[in-house]
N, C-alpha and C positions, 0 to 999 in steps of 0.2 A: 876660568873653567872650574878651578878648585872651589871657588866661592859658590858657584852654581850647584855643584855636587853637594856641598855642605847644606845649602838651603833646601835641596831636594830631599835629603835624608832627614833633615829636621822636620820637614813637612810631613813625611811618612810617620815619624815618631809622634807628632802631635795628633795626626789622624787616628793612630792606633789608640792613644790615650783617650781621645774623645769617644771612640767606640766602646772602650772598656768602661767608661763612666756611665754609659747608658744601660749596660747589662746588669742584671742582678748578680749578687755574689753566689747564690745557690740557685740552681735550675728550678723553675717554678712549674713547668708544664710537662705533661706526658708527650711523647713524640714517637710516632710510628716510623720505623727505619725505612729509608728509601728502598724501593724495589731494586734488586740487583746490587745491593751494597757490597763493596769489596774491602777487605782488611789489608790495605797495602801501604799505609803510612801517608796517604794522600787525602786531603780534605775536600776533594772535588764534589763528593755527594752533598756537602754542606755549603758549597760556594765560599768556603772559609768564613762562614758565619756561624757563631756558636750561641748556645742558650744562656751561658753565664760566664762571668769573669771573676775568679776568686782571687782577691788581693792577698790573702794569706799565703797561698801557694804560687801566685803570679802566673796562673794558667787560665786559658779559655777552655771550656769543656761542654760537651753535649752527651747526654745519656739517651738512648733510644732502644726500641725493641721491636721484634716481629713475633710471629707465633713460635719460633724456634730458639731465638737467641736474645741475649741482652748485650747491648753495644755501648762502648765508651770511646769517645774521640776527644783528645786533648791537644792543645796547641800552645807552644811557648815561643813568644817573639823575642825574648831576652836570651842572649847567648849564655849568660851565666846560669839561668834556670834550665836551659836545654842541657848544658853540661852536667848540672846537678842530677837531672833525671837519668842521663846516660850512665853516670858513674855510680849512682846510688839506687836507682830503680824507682818506679812508680807503682804503688800498691793500690789495687781496687778491691775493697772488701764489700761483700754483699751479704746481707742477712735477710733471709726469706721469711723470718717470723714477723717482720715489721716492727720489731722492738729494738730500740737503740742500745739498751743495756744487755741484751742477749748476746753472749759471746760465741755462739755457735755458727758464726758466719763463715763463708768461704771467701778466700782471697786469692788473687793472682798478682804476681809482681813481674814487671817487665819494664825495661831491660833487666836481666839477671846476670850481671858480669861476675866472673871469678875474681877473687881477691888473691894477691900474691902474699908472700910470707910476712911482709911488713904492713899489709892492710891496703896497699894501693891496688888500683885496677890493673889486672894482668891481661895479657893476650891469651889466645887460645892455647899457647904453649906455657902459660903461667910465668912469662918473663917479667922480671921486676920492672915496674913502671913508676916513675915519679913525675909524670906530666899528664896533662889532659889526654884522653884517648883519641880525640879528634883534633885535627889541625884546622882550626877555624879560619885561618887566614887564606886557605885555599878555596877553590871554587866548589860549588855545591856537589858537583858530580864526584869529585875526589873525596869530599867529606862523606858522601853516601857509600862509596866503596869501603872506606875505613869503618863506617858504622855497620855495614852488612857483615864485615869480618868479625864483629864482636857479638852481634845479636843472634845467638844460637839457642838460648834456653828461656823457659818460662818457669817461675817458681809458683807452686800451688800449695795452699794450706787450707785446713778446715774441712777436708773431705777424705775419706778412706778409699774412695773409688778411683782416685788418680794418684800417681806417684808424686813425691814432693817436687821433683824437677822433671820437666818434660821438654822435648825438642819443640821448636816452633813448627816443625812438621810432625804432628802427633795424630794418633787415631781417635783421641778423645773429642776432637772438634773444637778445642780451645784455640783461638787464633790471636796473634799479636804481631804488629808490624810498626816500624818507625821510619821516618825519612825527613830529610831537609828538602824544602822546595828551592826554587831558583833564587829566592830572596833570603835563603838560609833560615827560614822559619821552620821550627821543628814540630812535627806532628807524630803523635802516638795513637794507634787504634787497637782496640781489643774487642773480641767477641767471645761470649760464654754461653754455651747451651743452657737453656732454662731448666733442663732436667737435673742439673747439678745444684740448683739454687735452693732446694728444699722449701719451696713456697708453701707456707702454712696459713697465711692470712687470707684465706679464700682465693689464693693465687692472684690477688689484686695489687698488692703493694709490697715494697721492701724498703729497708734502710741501707744506706751505703756510706762508706767513707773513702776518701782519696788521700793518700799520703805519699809525700816525697821524703825519703830518708836524707839525713845530712851527708854532705860530701866531705871527703877528707881533704885537708889542706894541700897535700901533695898532688891531688888531681884537679885542683881549681885552675881556671883560666886567669885568675887575678893573682898578682904577685906583690900587692901593696902592703906587705908586712915587713917592717924594718927590724923588729926585734921580738923575741919571745922569751918569757921567763916564768918560772913557777913560784908562786907566793902562797904559802899555807895550803898547798895541794891544788891551787887554782892556777891554770895557765893564763898568763896575761900577755896579750899581743899589742904591739904598737905599730902605727903606720897609717898612711892616708886612706887605705881601703879596708881597714879593720871592721867598721860597722857592716859593710856589705859582706865581707868574708864571714863574719859571725852568723849572718842570716843564711848564707849558703851552707854553712857547716851544721846548722840546726835542722832537725826534722820539722816539716810543716804539714798540716793536714786540715781537712774540714769534713763535715758529714751532712747528709740530707736524706730526704725521703722521696721515693719515686713511685708513682702509680703507673702500672703497666698500661700501655695504650692498647686498645682493642684492634 
């Protein structure tokens, strides 16, 4: 039975890799958002099929729009990447001028967890935490209860019309949600009203970037570091999981251009 389970999950992994290889790294097409789209952390509107897979950030993603909002949906099938997003946040920056070098873009970051005094991810009571905020060995329902207890705020930058930090329940119309499905695949969805995007390029196109900040070692799910030492101001780590841990501790990002669908 154990052998069959191993083969089953190996098959799922190979299938996921095959799908990722067929997708572009950057979304190529405009996409009208489905009618009745809900920002609930579920990818049901997309049938779990996304427009691109970015290898730099290791996420699937889709950008879409309707007449009122710009939408982002991302999905992480790797537990390490899901944990990195939860601990450090995913930032979606949009520049309505259509120019990549223009720094006047608006961004929202979600999740936006509080940090404790030592820099780790704290709870709503700011309790010191030196472990991942989600217990990934439990079933998805329990993981989502833990997740929902953390996801309270959205960070906003690049606009004076909105406070720097807002509740997920806000009057500005900015929406964000995240959830694990039954297979423990992690999805984040965002919606931003177009009125905040300062579209100046005839209202047709915009540039964007998606960034995942680096996680702190204390919050990682991996523990494959056997020693740490500082040499000439540089922290040196040793252990079997060091290459992967270095990736998880480093910020990753990518950028692209999106033409609004009519």
